[in-house]
C-alpha positions in Angstrom: 77.5 116.0 116.8 80.2 117.3 114.4 82.5 115.1 112.3 85.8 114.2 113.8 88.5 111.5 114.0 90.3 110.0 116.9 93.5 108.0 117.2 94.0 105.7 120.2 96.4 103.1 121.6 95.5 100.1 123.9 97.1 97.1 125.5 100.3 99.0 126.4 100.8 100.2 122.9 100.4 96.8 121.2 97.1 97.9 119.7 96.3 101.0 117.6 92.9 102.3 116.7 91.2 105.0 114.7 87.5 105.9 114.5 85.7 108.6 112.6 82.2 110.1 112.4 81.9 111.4 108.8 78.1 111.9 108.3 78.4 115.6 107.4 81.4 115.4 105.1 79.8 112.5 103.2 76.6 114.5 102.9 78.6 117.5 101.6 80.1 115.2 98.9 76.6 113.9 98.1 75.4 117.5 97.7 78.3 118.7 95.6 78.3 115.7 93.2 74.6 114.8 93.2 75.5 111.3 94.2 73.2 108.4 93.9 72.8 106.3 97.1 75.3 103.6 95.9 77.8 106.3 94.8 77.4 108.0 98.3 78.1 104.6 100.0 81.2 103.9 97.9 82.7 107.4 98.1 81.7 107.8 101.7 83.5 104.6 102.7 86.6 105.6 100.9 86.6 109.1 102.4 86.1 107.7 105.9 89.1 105.3 105.4 91.3 108.1 104.0 90.5 110.6 106.7 91.5 108.0 109.4 94.7 107.1 107.7 95.5 110.7 106.9 95.7 111.8 110.5 98.5 109.3 111.1 100.8 111.4 108.9 103.1 113.9 110.7 103.6 116.9 108.5 101.0 119.6 108.1 101.2 119.5 104.4 101.3 115.7 104.0 98.5 114.2 101.9 97.2 110.7 101.3 95.4 109.7 98.1 93.3 106.6 98.1 92.2 105.3 94.7 89.9 102.3 94.2 89.6 101.2 90.6 87.6 98.1 89.9 85.9 96.7 86.8 82.4 97.7 88.0 80.2 100.4 86.5 81.0 103.0 89.2 84.5 103.5 87.7 87.3 105.0 89.8 86.8 106.2 93.4 89.4 108.9 94.1 89.9 110.5 97.5 92.6 112.8 99.0 93.0 113.5 102.7 95.3 115.7 104.7 96.9 115.2 108.1 94.6 117.9 109.4 91.4 116.1 108.8 90.5 117.7 105.4 89.2 115.2 102.7 87.8 115.5 99.2 86.9 113.0 96.6 84.8 112.0 93.6 83.6 108.9 91.7 83.6 108.5 87.9 79.9 107.6 87.7 78.1 109.6 90.4 74.6 108.9 89.2 74.9 105.1 89.1 71.9 103.1 90.1 71.9 99.4 90.8 69.4 96.9 92.4 69.9 96.1 96.1 71.9 93.0 96.8 70.6 89.7 98.2 70.8 91.2 101.7 68.6 94.1 100.6 71.5 96.5 101.0 73.3 98.9 98.6 75.5 96.6 96.3 78.8 98.5 96.6 80.7 95.4 95.6 78.8 95.2 92.3 79.3 98.9 91.7 83.0 98.9 92.3 83.8 95.4 90.9 86.0 92.7 92.4 88.7 92.8 89.7 91.0 95.8 90.1 93.4 97.5 92.5 93.5 99.8 95.5 96.3 102.3 95.4 97.5 104.5 98.3 99.8 107.5 97.6 101.5 109.3 100.5 103.1 112.6 99.7 105.2 113.3 102.8 107.2 116.2 101.3 110.1 113.9 100.2 111.6 113.7 96.8 109.3 110.9 95.7 105.9 110.0 97.2 105.3 106.6 98.7 103.0 104.4 96.5 101.5 101.1 97.7 99.1 98.9 95.9 97.1 95.7 96.4 94.4 93.8 94.5 90.8 94.2 95.3 89.4 91.3 97.2 85.7 92.2 97.5 84.9 95.6 96.1 83.3 96.5 99.5 86.2 98.9 100.2 86.5 98.1 103.9 87.8 94.6 103.3 90.0 96.0 100.5 91.5 98.6 102.7 92.2 96.0 105.4 93.8 93.7 102.8 95.9 96.6 101.5 97.2 97.5 105.0 98.0 93.9 105.8 99.9 92.9 102.6 101.3 96.2 101.4 102.1 98.0 104.7 102.5 94.8 106.8 100.0 96.1 109.2 97.4 93.5 110.2 94.1 95.5 110.4 90.4 95.2 111.0 88.4 97.8 109.1 84.7 98.7 109.3 83.2 101.5 107.1 79.5 102.3 106.7 77.2 104.8 105.1 73.4 104.9 105.6 71.4 106.9 102.9 67.9 108.3 103.3 65.2 107.7 100.7 65.7 111.3 99.5 69.4 110.5 98.8 70.7 112.5 101.8 73.2 110.8 104.1 71.7 109.6 107.4 74.9 108.4 109.0 78.5 107.6 108.1 81.6 106.5 109.9 84.1 103.8 110.5 87.0 102.3 112.5 90.4 100.8 111.9 92.0 98.6 114.6 95.6 97.4 114.1 97.8 94.9 116.0 101.4 96.0 116.4 104.4 93.5 116.2 104.5 91.4 119.4 100.9 92.0 120.4 99.7 89.1 122.7 97.6 86.5 121.0 95.0 86.5 123.8 94.6 90.3 123.4 94.2 89.9 119.6 91.7 87.1 120.1 89.6 89.1 122.6 89.5 92.1 120.3 88.6 90.0 117.3 85.7 88.6 119.3 84.5 92.1 120.2 84.7 93.3 116.6 82.7 90.2 115.4 80.0 90.8 118.0 79.7 94.6 117.4 76.6 96.0 115.6 77.1 97.3 112.0 79.2 100.5 112.2 76.7 102.6 110.3 74.0 101.6 112.8 76.2 102.6 115.7 76.7 106.1 114.3 73.0 106.3 113.4 72.2 105.6 117.0 74.4 108.5 118.1 77.5 106.6 119.2 80.7 108.7 119.3 84.0 107.6 117.8 85.2 107.2 121.5 82.2 104.9 122.3 82.8 102.8 119.2 86.4 102.1 120.1 85.6 101.8 123.8 83.3 98.9 123.0 86.2 97.1 121.3 89.3 98.2 123.2 88.0 99.5 126.6 89.1 96.5 128.6 92.6 96.8 127.3 93.3 100.3 128.7 92.4 102.5 125.7 94.2 105.8 125.6 93.1 108.7 123.3 96.2 110.2 121.6 94.6 112.6 119.1 91.2 114.2 118.2 91.0 115.9 114.9 88.0 117.7 113.2 87.1 116.1 109.9 85.5 118.0 107.0 85.0 118.0 103.2 87.4 120.6 101.9 88.7 121.2 98.4 91.8 123.4 98.0 91.2 124.2 94.3 91.8 127.8 93.1 92.2 129.8 89.9 96.0 129.9 90.1 96.2 126.1 90.1 93.8 125.8 87.2 95.7 128.4 85.3 98.7 126.1 85.6 96.7 123.3 84.1 95.7 125.5 81.1 99.3 126.6 80.6 100.3 122.9 80.6 98.2 122.2 77.6 99.6 121.8 74.1 100.0 125.2 72.6 97.8 124.4 69.6 95.0 123.2 71.9 95.1 126.5 73.9 95.1 128.5 70.6 92.1 126.5 69.4 90.2 127.4 72.6 91.1 131.0 72.2 90.1 131.3 68.6 87.1 129.1 68.5 85.6 128.7 71.9 86.6 132.3 73.1 86.6 131.1 76.7 87.4 128.1 78.8 85.3 126.5 81.5 87.3 124.3 83.9 85.5 122.2 86.5 87.2 120.8 89.6 86.7 117.1 89.8 86.7 117.1 93.6 84.1 119.8 94.3 82.4 120.6 90.9 83.3 124.3 91.2 83.5 126.0 87.8 86.1 128.4 86.8 85.6 130.6 83.7 88.6 132.0 81.8 87.7 134.6 79.2 89.5 135.1 75.9 91.7 137.9 77.0 92.9 136.0 80.1 93.6 132.9 77.9 95.7 135.1 75.6 97.7 136.3 78.6 98.3 132.7 79.7 99.4 131.7 76.2 101.9 134.6 76.2 103.2 133.6 79.6 103.5 130.0 78.4 105.6 131.1 75.4 107.9 133.1 77.7 108.2 130.1 80.1 106.6 132.1 82.9 104.5 130.9 85.8 100.8 132.0 85.9 100.3 135.3 87.6 97.4 136.3 89.9 
């Protein structure tokens, strides 16, 4: 089964839902960054949330950034998703290793930390991006995303995110769902859905057992006339390129760029999101310096 995201409505439009299988894209992140199990779990949960929220944007070039910054040893978790199902991300401490928690599970809360903020930035092609924030309430990420959606976007939400990691650090299963009550949703419908959610198996187990996103939401919303409105492929995809990184080099202080040219003779720039390395030799750096002095944009 490939990774994909669905968006649905139920109860005559009073309920919205999203579900995503993200096993392969989280595995790709693990491979690119050499993630430890706990780093895979944290980044995988954040990427799953972002890719679901991302497909709710309208424009083809719209992007959503999800940043979780707590006081734990993992450091920042940074994810960017597009409206077309592409997602990329990284964690500050990808090799972090911590003991299992009291439930014998990966202790994501201890890795992230409970003191901090979750930030969502939506670049919708307008003059200024939309920026929303909320405090972390658990560090588990799913609860933090639900709290953010409820208090910052006034969208009461139930969120489940899960990642299962194999003993060899590869990703066994990953996915999640978001269910939201729209204004005016009948209380009996909300209560019935909450009961279904509370009685559902852990989300990572459902995807490990081969459940599809449709089946996950059908279990929760099926009796309320669930209608699928969108199905979007999901993938780990980084859009870095040499031209973009040339722009970063040209944005450096002139004396820093000169120091690299004269002493290092070359520059190695690594993309945070995919770990791809770009090498700029001395002559190319000299050309960039000259363009910078002339106020020109980098050329191919």
